[in-house]
LOLUMPA-977558 format. One line per 3 residues: number of its first residue (from 1); for each residue x, y, z of C-alpha. Coordinates in pm, whole numbers. Layout:
BEGIN
NUM = X:Y:Z ~ ...
% end
This chain:
BEGIN
1 = 2867:-1400:-2114 ~ 2865:-1774:-2133 ~ 2518:-1933:-2116
4 = 2414:-2291:-1952 ~ 2086:-2492:-1982 ~ 1966:-2670:-1664
7 = 1645:-2846:-1620 ~ 1468:-2649:-1924 ~ 1604:-2307:-1801
10 = 1862:-2086:-1954 ~ 2061:-1880:-1728 ~ 2406:-1710:-1743
13 = 2685:-1851:-1560 ~ 2774:-1658:-1240 ~ 3104:-1862:-1161
16 = 3302:-1665:-1438 ~ 3591:-1439:-1310 ~ 3503:-1055:-1328
19 = 3631:-852:-1619 ~ 3839:-569:-1562 ~ 3748:-216:-1610
22 = 3920:-165:-1962 ~ 3768:-520:-2068 ~ 3430:-400:-1984
25 = 3482:-72:-2169 ~ 3587:-250:-2485 ~ 3289:-480:-2437
28 = 3044:-196:-2410 ~ 3188:-22:-2714 ~ 3164:-357:-2917
31 = 2794:-416:-2799 ~ 2717:-53:-2889 ~ 2847:-74:-3246
34 = 2681:-431:-3291 ~ 2334:-303:-3183 ~ 2363:32:-3410
37 = 2449:-172:-3722 ~ 2311:-542:-3665 ~ 1912:-499:-3679
40 = 1858:-855:-3601 ~ 2072:-882:-3273 ~ 1921:-523:-3165
43 = 1570:-681:-3220 ~ 1674:-990:-3022 ~ 1795:-772:-2724
46 = 1450:-581:-2724 ~ 1261:-898:-2685 ~ 1055:-947:-2370
49 = 1242:-1023:-2060 ~ 1323:-1388:-1997 ~ 1380:-1454:-2365
52 = 1692:-1683:-2459 ~ 2003:-1559:-2632 ~ 2023:-1502:-2982
55 = 2047:-1836:-3178 ~ 1909:-2052:-2908 ~ 1554:-2175:-2937
58 = 1338:-2105:-2657 ~ 1241:-2362:-2402 ~ 857:-2495:-2406
61 = 635:-2302:-2202 ~ 393:-2506:-2007 ~ 38:-2336:-1984
64 = -85:-2281:-1630 ~ -343:-2530:-1510 ~ -519:-2224:-1356
67 = -488:-1870:-1363 ~ -479:-1664:-1034 ~ -796:-1476:-960
70 = -779:-1100:-1039 ~ -788:-881:-722 ~ -1151:-794:-621
73 = -1267:-436:-772 ~ -1387:-181:-496 ~ -1762:-216:-455
76 = -1966:111:-510 ~ -2137:67:-148 ~ -1788:76:11
79 = -1700:420:-141 ~ -2072:516:-49 ~ -1986:425:318
82 = -1689:654:346 ~ -1865:935:210 ~ -2147:890:429
85 = -1925:867:730 ~ -1754:1186:601 ~ -2092:1391:595
88 = -2181:1275:927 ~ -1833:1421:1047 ~ -1887:1712:879
91 = -2263:1760:1022 ~ -2175:1705:1391 ~ -1818:1821:1407
94 = -1735:2034:1101 ~ -1452:1775:1053 ~ -1416:1883:650
97 = -1417:2258:740 ~ -1151:2171:1015 ~ -893:1984:788
100 = -961:2180:483 ~ -884:2504:651 ~ -516:2621:647
103 = -466:2667:1029 ~ -73:2812:1020 ~ -209:3179:1047
106 = -400:3104:1371 ~ -290:3078:1724 ~ -248:2795:1944
109 = -545:2906:2139 ~ -788:2965:1844 ~ -685:2616:1700
112 = -754:2442:2035 ~ -1109:2631:2084 ~ -1191:2493:1760
115 = -1024:2139:1814 ~ -1250:2102:2109 ~ -1577:2149:1937
118 = -1450:1936:1637 ~ -1340:1680:1887 ~ -1680:1669:2059
121 = -1891:1620:1738 ~ -1667:1356:1576 ~ -1655:1158:1906
124 = -2043:1164:1900 ~ -2070:1048:1551 ~ -1817:770:1606
127 = -2010:668:1918 ~ -2359:655:1744 ~ -2243:475:1427
130 = -1954:252:1509 ~ -1838:8:1806 ~ -1466:96:1829
133 = -1257:-133:2054 ~ -892:-187:2135 ~ -704:-450:1960
136 = -491:-530:2251 ~ -619:-536:2623 ~ -264:-490:2784
139 = -185:-122:2909 ~ 43:79:2675 ~ 400:76:2809
142 = 369:-307:2916 ~ 576:-587:2759 ~ 398:-820:2549
145 = 473:-1121:2344 ~ 376:-1238:2007 ~ 370:-1593:1906
148 = 483:-1713:1573 ~ 191:-1674:1306 ~ 51:-1347:1457
151 = -201:-1127:1262 ~ 48:-866:1074 ~ -261:-677:1000
154 = -349:-624:1348 ~ -11:-585:1492 ~ 261:-345:1338
157 = 619:-419:1437 ~ 858:-84:1483 ~ 1189:-46:1603
160 = 1474:-314:1575 ~ 1275:-577:1381 ~ 1430:-927:1306
163 = 1477:-1251:1442 ~ 1231:-1549:1451 ~ 1026:-1741:1698
166 = 843:-1571:1993 ~ 891:-1195:1977 ~ 882:-955:2288
169 = 841:-613:2283 ~ 685:-296:2444 ~ 335:-209:2368
172 = 347:144:2229 ~ -46:183:2068 ~ -308:-51:2173
175 = -448:-11:1801 ~ -826:14:1704 ~ -1061:-179:1534
178 = -1442:-126:1441 ~ -1639:-442:1565 ~ -1964:-291:1439
181 = -2065:-40:1175 ~ -2431:130:1197 ~ -2431:367:912
184 = -2762:516:756 ~ -2867:422:425 ~ -2821:654:145
187 = -3148:770:13 ~ -3011:985:-270 ~ -2726:787:-464
190 = -2716:1091:-689 ~ -2594:1314:-401 ~ -2359:1062:-225
193 = -2057:1269:-305 ~ -2214:1597:-154 ~ -2059:1605:205
196 = -2217:1926:295 ~ -2428:2155:80 ~ -2327:2496:18
199 = -2526:2752:225 ~ -2668:3091:68 ~ -2836:3332:296
202 = -3117:3550:147
% end
């Protein structure tokens, strides 16, 4: 492959005519035996991605004036909040018991009866500790418009996604957002991972 250098970058030419199948077979065997018997050539091929071909000096690398900030590490209090919410859902609605139970062997009537209890308890927890509001005010099934620059974290596009400019589609789900969180403070950090203590009857 012929290499060209433009503006300090080394890149292969892509305007060369393609090789035939048999020419590529011969080239593959030639490269195989050269790598097998030429240690220096093999070492050059194993160099990090972006290294120039053998025999050509590497272009000077400019040090960046600034380094991108590392992504923030999850805070311990974020995990504690999730565990506190799980323990509340378990205490009021037996949420963890329900999702950990294999319900394949139970009938629909049995699952439905338990689901009503879980639903009532979990709804009570969410109403007491979170303020949850719909993201979109329009009723589901109504056509809505999205202007350029809409917040992709608040609106997810489905179906035939494409085009530019103002987008028009049908609202299939209004979305939910937590506008207020009122979780209790963890009193015993050592027991934060205990969602529900084991019960022993004497």
